[in-house]
N, C-alpha and C positions, 0 to 999 in steps of 0.2 A: 491663703490664710485669711480667715474672717476676723476682723477686729471688732470686739463687742464694745458698746457704749459703757462709760464708767459705772453707771448704776447696775447694768447687767453683769459686769465683771464682779462687782461686790456681791451681788445675789448669787452668782455661780460659785464664788469663793466660799460663801457661807454654807451653801448646799454641799460643796465638796468636803468641807470640814465635818459636816454632819454624816456624810456618807463616804467613808474612806474608800469603799470599793465602787464608787459611782462610775457609771458608764456615760460618756459624753459623746453625743452624735450631733453634728451641725449646731453646736452650742446648746443642745437640749439634754438635760439629765434624764436618763431613762429609768433610773432606779426608783422603786416605790411609786405611790400614787401622787398625782399633781394636785388633787383637791384636798382641802382641809375639812375632813369629815365632821370633826367635832364642831367647828364653827358653822358648817352647813346645817347640822342637826339642830343647833341652837337657834339659827335663823328660822327654820321650819317651825320649831316649837313656838317661837314668839309670833310668827305670822299667823299660825293657826289660832292662837289666843285672840288676835285681832279679829280674825274671821268669825270666831265664836261670839265675841262681844258685840261687834259692829254689824254683823249680817244675820247670823242665826238667832241670837237672843232678841233681836229687834224685828224679826220677820213679821210678827203679828201685832206690832205696836202701832196703832193708828195715830198716835201723837207724833210719830216720826214723819218726815217728809217723804213723799214718793220719789222726788228728785230735788237736787239742789241745783237749780238751773243756772248755767253760766253760758255766755256767748262763746263761740269757738275760739276766738283770739284770746279772750280772757282765760279760758280753760287751758290753752296752750302754755300760757305763762305760769299758771298755778302748778301745773304738773311737771314743768321742767322736762320736756320731752327729748332734749338733746342727748345723743349717745356720745360718750367721750372716750379718749384713749385709755384712761385709767378708770377702774371701777369705783363705785360709790361705797361709802361705809354702810354697814348693816343698819345703823340708826337712820341714815338717809333713806335706805331702801324700805324700812318699816314705815317711815313717814309717807313714802310714796304709796305703799299699800293702803294706808289710812285714807290718803287723798283719792285714790282710785275708787275705794268703797264710798267715800263721801259724795263724790260727784257723779257716780253712776246711778242709773235708774234702778230703784229697788223693785224688781219684778215680783218679789215675794210679798210685797206690801198688800194688805187686804184691799186697797183701793187702786191697785194697778189693774185697769180693765182694757188696756190699749190693744193687746194682741190676742191671738188664739192660744196663748200659753200664759201661765201666771202661777204664783204661789210656790211653796217649797214643800217637798216631801222629804222627810228626814232619812228614810231608808234609802231612797234613791240617791240622796246626797252622799251618804256614807259609801254607797256603791261607787259613786264617781270618785270619791277620795281614794278608794282602793285601786281602781283602775288607773287613775292618774299616777299613783305611786308605783304601781307595778309596770306601767307603760307597755302593755302587751299590744300585739298586732294579730288580728284574727284572720289567719289564712291557712295555717297548718296545725295539726294536732300537736306536733312536737314542740311548738313554741307557745301554743295557747290551748292546752288541753281542757281546762275548766271552762273557759269562755265559749269554746266551740260546742261543748255539751250543753251549756246553758242556752245558747242561741237555738240549738236544735229543740230543746224542751219548750222554749217560749213559742217558737214558730208552730210547733205541733199543737199547742194549746190555743193559739190564735186561730189556727185553721179549724179547730173544733167549733169555735164560736161563729165562724163564717158559715159553717154547716157542710163543709166538704168532708168526705170520708178519708181522703188523703190529699197530699199536696207538697209543695216545696216553698222555699222563701229565703230571703236574705235581708239583713238590716242595712240601711243606706243612710247617707248624710242628708236627710231631708225628704219631704214629700215630693218636691220638685224632681229630685233624682229618681225616686220611685216611679213617678209618672213617666219619666224618660226611659227607664228600664222597661216598663210595660209597653210603651210605644215601640221600642226597638224589638222587644220579644215578639210582639204581635206581627211586626213586619217580617221577622225571621221565620215565624211560623207560616206566613203567607208565601214567602219566597226564600227558602233556606240558602239558595245559591248566592244571595247578596253578601254573605259573610266573606266569601272568597272573591267574587267577581265585582262587588261594589254596585254602584247605582246605575252604571251604564247598561242600557238595554232594558231597563225596567219600564213597565207602563207608568202612567201618572197615578201615583198612589194618593188616596184620599181618606181622611179620617173625619169623624163626626163627634162633636161635643156640644154642650149647651152654651148659650151666650153668657151664662153665669159661671162658667167653669173657672178654675184657677189659671192665672196667666202662664203658669209653667207649661201648659199644653202648647201654646204658641212658641215658647222658648225651645221646647223639646223638638217640635217640628222643624224649627230653624236649625238647631244643633245637629239633628240627624240627617239634614239634607232633604227632608220631605217638602219643606217650604210652607210658609205661613198661609199662602194663598190656597193651599190644599187642605186647610183646616176649615171644615164647613161648620159654622156655628148655628145650632138649632134654636129656634125660638122657644121662649119659656112662657109660662102662664103668669098671672098677676102675682103669684107667690114665689116665682123664681124657679119653678120646676120645668124640666124639659118636657115638651109636648110630643108624645110618641108619634102622633099623626104627622107632625112636621118632620120628624126624623125619617119616617117612611118616604115622604116626598123627596127629601134631599138624597136619600140613598138611590132612589129611582132616577133622579136627575143626574147623579154622578155616573150611573151606568149608561144612560142615554148619551152623555158627553164622551163616552169611551174611556172613562177613568176606571180605576180599580179600587173600590172601597175595601178596606181591610180592618178597620178598627172603629169602635164606638167607645167613647169615654163618658160614663155617667158620673154624677157627683152625689155623694152622700154627705151633705152639710156644706153648702156653698159658703164662700168666704164672707160675702157681704150680707146676704139675706138668710143664710142658714137653711137653705132649701134642700130637701131630699128628693132626688129624681125618682120617678116610678120605675123601679128596677125590673119588676116582673114584665111589664109591657115592653120595656126596652129590650129585655132578654128575648122576648118573642120575636122581635124584629131581627135581632142578631142571629138567632137560630134560622130564621127564614132565609136570610141572605148570606149565611156563612161568615159572619163577622166576629172578630175577637171582641169580647166585652170586658172592658176594664172599668173598675169602680174606684174613683178617687174618694176614698173614705178617710182621708188624712185627718179631717176634723170630726166627722160624725161616726167613724168606725167604733169609737169607744162606747157608743150607745148599745152595741151588741152585748156588752157585759150586763146591761140592765134588762131583767125580764119584763119590766114595765115598758121600756122605750125601744127595745130591739125591733119592734114592729116598724119603726121608721125606715129600717133597711130591709124590709120584706123583699125577698127575691135575690138577695146578694149571693146566695149559694149557687146561683146560675152563672155568676161571673167567671171569667177565665183568669182574671188577676184582680188584686185589691191592694191599694195603698192605704196604710193605717198607721197613724202617728200617736203612740201612747204618750208622747211628751206634751200633747195638747190637753185634752180633757182629763187624762188620768195622772198628769203631773210627774211623768217618769223622768223629766229633766232633759233639756235640749242637749244633744239631739237624740231622738229615739224613734226611728221610723222604719217600718217594715214594708217590703213588697212581698205579697203572698200570691202563689201561683197554684192553680188547681192541678195542672199537669205534673205528674210525678214520675215522668219517664226520663228525667235529666235534661229537660228542655233548656233550663237556665244555663246549665253547664255547656251544653252543645252550642248555645248562642254566644256565650261570652268567653269560653275557655281559649287559652293560648298555649297551654301545655308547656309552661316554662320548666325545662329540665332541671334547672338548678334549685327549684323550689318544690315542684310537685313530682318528685321521683316516684316511680311505680314499684321500686324494689325495696321500699322501707320495711322495717321490722314490725310495723303495726298495720292495722286496717286503713288503707289510704283513702277509703271513702269518707273518712272524717276530715280530710284535707279539702275543705269546702271553698277555699279562696278562689278557685278557678271559676266559680259561679259569679264572681264580682268583676266589675270594670275597674275596681281599685286593686292595688296591691296591699299596701298598709291599710288596715281597717280597724276602727275602734270597736271595743266590745260593748256596744250600746245596749244589747239585749240584757246585760247583767243588771243594769239599773232597774229595768222593768221587772226582772225576775226577783230580785231581792225585795222590792216593794210588794210584789204579788205574794211572795212567801210571807211577808210580815202582815199584810192586811187580809189576805185571802180574797177569793172572788167576791164574797159578800161585802168586804170593805171597799173594793173598787166599785161595786154596784152602788153602794151608798153614796159615793162621791158623784156619780153620774146623776142619780135620782135627786140629790140635794141641789146640784147645780141647776137642773131644769126646774125644780120647785122654786128656787130663788128667782129664776127668770120669770116664772109665772106670777110670783108675788109682785115683782117690779111692774109687770104689764098691768096688773089690776090697780096698782098705785098710780101709774101714769094716767089711766083712764079717769081717775078721780081729780086730777090736778088741772087747774086752769093754766093755760100757757104751754101745755105739752100736747103733742099730737103723736099718736102711735101710728107709724106708717104701716106696719104689718104685725101680725101676731107672732112673727118670728123674732120679736123683741128688739126691733130697731126703733130708736127714739128720734123724733124731730121736735126741737124746742122752738117755740115762738115767744119772743119777749112779750110781756103783757101789753105793753104799749102798742105792739104791732098787730094785735089780734083784730082790731077794728079797722085796719087799713084795707084797701082794695088789693086783693092778692093778684089780680090781673094786671096791675100796674107794672110796667117794665122797670121803672126806677125802683119800685118797692122790691121787685124780684132780685135785683142786683144787691140791694141792701140786705135783704133776707139771706142771700147766699153767704154774706160775711159773718152772720151771727155765730155759727158754730166755730169758725176759726178764731174769732175774738175770745170766745169763752175758753177755747182750748189754750190759747196763749196765756190767759189769766190763770188758769188752773196749773199750768206748767210752772209759771214763775212763782206762784204761791206754794207749789209743791203739795197741794191738798189731795190731788188724785190725777190719774191719767185715763183719758177716755178718747177713743178714736172717732174720727168723723170722715165722711166722704159724700160726694154727690152720687146719684144713681139714676140713669135713664130719664133725664129731664127733671128729676127732683133736685131741690136745693140741698146744700150740705146738711146732713143729719148725723146724729151720734149713733154709733154702733156699740151697744153695751154687750160685753161678753162676760159671762159668769163661769169661772172655772175653779178657783182656789177654794179648798175646804176651810180656809181662814175667813172667807167672806161670810157675813151674817146679814140678817134682816136689817140691822142697824146701818150697815154699809149701803144697802139699797136706798134706805131713807136719806142717808147722808148725800148720796149721789144726786138725788132730785133737789134736795135743799141747797146743795152747793151750786148747782147749775143756776138756780133761781138767784142766789146771792151774787154770783159772778156776773149775772146779766141784768141786775136790777136797774142799771142806768142806761140800758140799750133801748 
């Protein structure tokens, strides 16, 4: 016999009074729901009001801070992170919601330039509200009919912009995962027996990518058991583009070493310099040596939407696979990332399927070809394509094109303004900024002590802007260069005035350096 504590006995007694026919098992009443729906609905309503007032309505307000900076230990105390035995009141929870919003970085702020995503798209946001409320998982048609059809339609349209007549694809949790998918798919195509027999007995597999590639290529090689030493990094030119002649040399070197080259990963829009590799020339080399060509267009793929700027990706139609993240330049909302594959023979499914009989039954009452979950390494999968689809339906292709064109036009405006300003140095026309304090312009750049001081300028300015909350702008060193700012323009809320503010604010924050 289980003796319940006094409070539990009182609770059970009250519940029994309310439910004369209550069924009690192990001290738990099984009649009726356990949740208070009315109270829950009220909480959702009040929380949504806070989101509307504090996030959405303030998204384009430049008088708001980008962030309310607090040190980690201080923020821990403000937020009261402790989880307790008893739940908190709704008023306390609503205050926590306000605190979370207040002390989070406002990535929708017009002066958040820190990452390769920013801004807010209202249609995508509504799509996220819908999918969060419905809580679907995209693997079979029976549980996710609408979202599977939406994903199919979006992938088909993206394939058209790449220039393929047909293809396949799947949405993944991030460009890094898409790159990993592609690497594994290329390896499976090279040696299909690896799926059953594993790595034993395989030759030393080698892949090639530019020295400016995303770090996910090394992570994928490590995760898949290929090994980071078997990633050959190809030299780039002064603008950060892979040099095809160097790729040819490295492929021949690998063959002479007795290795087995199987993959080349080109980049369309590198993370630091924004470079686009010469895809046509790289494709020639891949065709010559029978190598899978993957294009990491996570950042630059959205330029395909623009008739003016799609030339940046000339030759992408010759790729075997492409990673493309609409959550970056197109604002589809994190996360929204697709891996697109030219092969339409079911290669994705052959590579990744496990044929789970409890999920992918072949004797269902509908067309089971719509049960696409076996193409994924995931089981549960978010309906990320829906965000992109609803936004695309709202804006049309011309609206998306306008976003791309405006972003690049603003970047061009900033470049020309930098050239006019004393104390600023443009490292490359790919819109990466180096700032020199005016007092430092006349010092000897070759001085070691000056170089060390110069290296600290961007971090100091970054600290000041963060604590002030005026804007967020990323910096990094690069191939012997000192720390420089990487300005990224994405959000349609960004204007010419914000570009002017950026330069003025850097000067203001550095006036005493």
